N, C-alpha and C positions, 0 to 999 in steps of 0.2 A: 769917235774917239779911238776905238780899237780897230776900225775897219781897215785903215791903211797898214797897221802893224800886222794884221793877219791876212792881208791881200783879199779883202772882201769888197765887193762892189756895192753891197746894200746890207742893211741890217737883217740878219737871218731869223731873228726871233721876236719880231714885233707881235704884240698880242692883238692888234687890230685884225679882223677877219679879211685877209687878202686872198681872193680866189686863186691867184697864181701860185699860192703856197699850199694848195690842197694836197694832202697826202692820201691817195686813194686806196685805203684798206678795203677788204672785201665788204665789210659792213657799211662803209661810207659809200661805196659804189652801189650797193643794193638800195640804200636809202635814197641816194640821188636819183637812181633809176625809177624808184617807186614814185617819188615826187613828180618827176618829168612825165612818166607814163600816166599818172593820175590826171595831170593837166591836159596832155595832148589827146588822151583817149576820153576825156570828159567824164571821169569817174565820179566827180562830184565832191567827195569828202575824203581827205587824206590827212593822217596824223603822224607826226614825227616827234619822238621824245628822246631825252638823253640827259645825263647828269650835267651839272654846271661845268663848262669848259671842255666838253667833249667834241665841239666843232659844229653844233647845230646851225648857228648863225652863218658860219663860213660856208656850210653846205647850201644854206638858203641863198646866199649871195651868188654862189656858183649857178644855182638854178635860175635866179633872176637874170643873170648874165646871159644864160642860154635863151631865156624867154624874150629878152630884148632884141635878140637877133631875128625874131619872128615878127613879121608885120601884122599877123592876125591876132596877136595876143595883147591884151591890155590888163594891167593888174593894179590893185590897190595894196599897199604894203603898210600894215599897222604894226608898230613895234612897242606900243604902250597899251598894256592890258588893263591899266587902272583908270578906266573911263566909265562914265555912265552909259546906259544904252543909247540915249540921244546923242551924246558926244561921239560914241562909237560909230553910229550911222552917219553923222555929219563928217567924221574923218574919212570914212570910206568914200562918200560922195565927193568930197573935196579932192581926194587923191585921184579919183577917176575923172576929174575936171568938170564935175557937175555943180550947178549953182545950189549950194547947200545952206547958205546964210538965211536965217529967219524962218526956216521951215520946221514944223513940228514932226513928231515921229511918223505919223501916218503919211504925211506928205513926202518925207524922205524915203519911206518904204516904197511908195508908189513911183517916185522918181527913179529909184534904183531898179525896181522891177521893169519899168518901161525901157530903161537903158539896156539892161541885160537881155531882155526879150528881143529888142531891136537888133542887138549885135548877134544874137543867136540866129535870127532869120537870115543874116548875111553870112552865116557860117564863121563868125568871128568868136574868139574865145575870151571870156572875162574871168579873171582870177582874183580871189581875195586871199591874201597872205597875212597871217597873224603870227608874229614872233612874240616870245615871252607869253604864250597863250595860257600858261598855268596861272597867270594873274587874273584871268577873265572871271567875272562873277557869273553866278548861275543865270542871272537875268540876261546877260549878254550872250551866253552860250545858247540860251533859248531863242534869242533873236537870230543867231546863226542857224539854228535848226529851221526856223521859219524861212530863212533865205534859201535853204536847200530845196524848198518846195518849187523854186523856179526851174521848171523842167518841161521837156516835151515827152511824148510817149517813148522816145528812143534814148534820150540822153539828158544829163543835167546841164542847165544853161549857165550856172555859176559854179566855178571850181573853187573849193575852199581848202586851204592848207593851214593846219594848226600845228605850230612848232613850240615846244616848251619842255620844261623839266618833268620828271616822273610824277609830280603832283597833278599834272594834267591828266595822266592815265587814271589817277584816283578819282578825279572829278568826273571823268567820262564814264567810269565804272559805277558811279553812284546811282541810286534808284531813281532819283528825280530827273536824271538825264538819260535814262535808258532808251528813249526814242531817238535821241541824237546818236547814241552809241551804235544803234542798229543801222544807221545810215553811213557808217564809216566803211569806205570801200577798200582802203589800203592803210596799213599801220606798220610803222618801222620804229626801231629803237637803236640809238647809238650807245655803244659801251666804250669803256676806256681801252687804251692800247695794251697789248701784251708786250713782253720784253723785246721780242724781235721787231715788233711794229714800232716801239718807241725808238729803237736804234735806227730803223729805217726812216722814221720821221725826222730825227735829228740830222741824219746824213743827207736826206733830200733837201732840207732847208739850207744846209751849208753849201751844198752843190749849187742850188739856185742862186745863192748869194755870191757864188764865184770862188768858194774855198778850193784851193788846189789839193788839199789833203785833209778831208774831214776826220779820218781815223787818227791823225796826229793831234788835231785840235781837241777832239773828244774821244779818247781811247775807250776800249771796251769796258774796263773797270769803272770808268767815269760814267758811261751811259747806263751801266747797270745800277749805279748809285742814284742817277737821275730818275730812272724808272721806279726805284724803290721809294724815293721821297715824293715823287709826283703821283704815284699810283697809276701811271699811264694816262693821266689827264693832260691833253695837249696844251691847254692854257698854262698849267703849272710847269710843264716841260719848258715852255717858252720863257717863263719868268726865271726859272732856275738857270737855264742855259745863258740867257742874257746877262745875268749877274755873274755867272761863271766866267764869261768872256771878259767882263770888267775886272774881276778879281785876278785873272791870269794876266791881263794887260798891265795891271798895276804892278805885278811882280816881274813883268817882261818875260813871262814863261812861254814856252813853245806850245803848251797845251793846258787844258783844264784838268786838274787832278781830282781824285775822289775826295780828298780831304777838303778841298775848296767847296765841293758840293755839299759835304756834311755841314760845313760852317754856314753856308748860305741857307740850307734847310733849317738850321737852328735859328738863324736871324729872322727868317720868315715864319718861324714856329710851325713848320709843316708837320712836325711830329707831335703836335700838341695832344692829339687824340691818343696815340699810342703811349706817349710819355705819361699822359694822364692816367692811363690804365696801369702803367708800371707804378706810378705814384700811389694809386689807390691800393695796389697789392702790397706795396712797401708799408703803407700806413696800417693795413690790416695785420701784417706781420709784427710791426712795432706794438700794436695794440695787444696782440696775443702775448708777446714777451712781457709787456708791462703788467698784464693781468696775472701772469705766472709769478712775477716778482712780488706783486701785491699779496698773492696767496701765500707765498713763502714767508713774506714779512709778517702777515697776519698770524700764521702758524707759529712763527718764532716768538711773536709778542704774547700769544696765548700761552706758549710753553713757559716763557719767562714769568708771566703773571701767575701761572700755576705754581712755579717754583717759589715765587715771592710769598704767595699765600701759604704754601706749605711751611716755608721758613718762619713766617709770622706766627702760625699756629704752634709750631714747635717751640718757639721762644716763649709764647704765652703760657704754654703748658709748664715749661721749666720754672717760670716765674711763680706760677701758682703753687707748684710743689714746694718751692722754697718758702 
């Protein structure tokens, strides 16, 4: 809709994880290097965590793209952590091209072990990649620990990558999974972008989409407002920018204004947490004011009652005297 108007060749802010749009911050480069190094050097067990929308799946797809270029690597990619242990093993075997149908857990473990050992003898690399790993149950994580036992005296035969939200760190730090935690060779964490990174992220996406002048389309004040509302989370940046382009196009504007971004953030309730805090503070202030007024009213009523009682007594005394 707006691509022709702004001379764009493609949509710059799709929320689907497209490896060609990777914005290589220092943290993203380090995380990608750790994942790739862990696989190629057969370190065995690598963990990547990060908040929702920080680019974990995008980074993972970049890694898988690299691995597909290597003839000696075969991987199983699991993106559903809400499975039973049997379903989990069946999925792995099926993704590796093994006949998994109708087999029980022991048969699947034996099948996977023979496959991994056979490839290891040929100096071939086998990788298990689990996205959304924070959903994995303790039982499945224990199965993964058992799979890490596939090794020679020199190296691990199955490379395991677990990618998930910070809840995964909490699970791995639990007492019941301490044996699994001790086997982690490399561990990385993705944080949100800072202001300069957010600006660079927006500019790079616009450039890749063919924008002749990203700074005109998204001025500095606008990108600062985008960073504020998105808190530097790439997925939210994409959503805000996409809607910003639509709003600007609707007004036939040359660029996206900070006011447009504020309106979009309000529509998407992106400030719900901060506004909720302000609302709570406002309610507390109102409560204090109401309490003060009640006290003042109570004191006034007591004073008026005392005066009435005094007046009544005075009248009674005068009547008695008469």
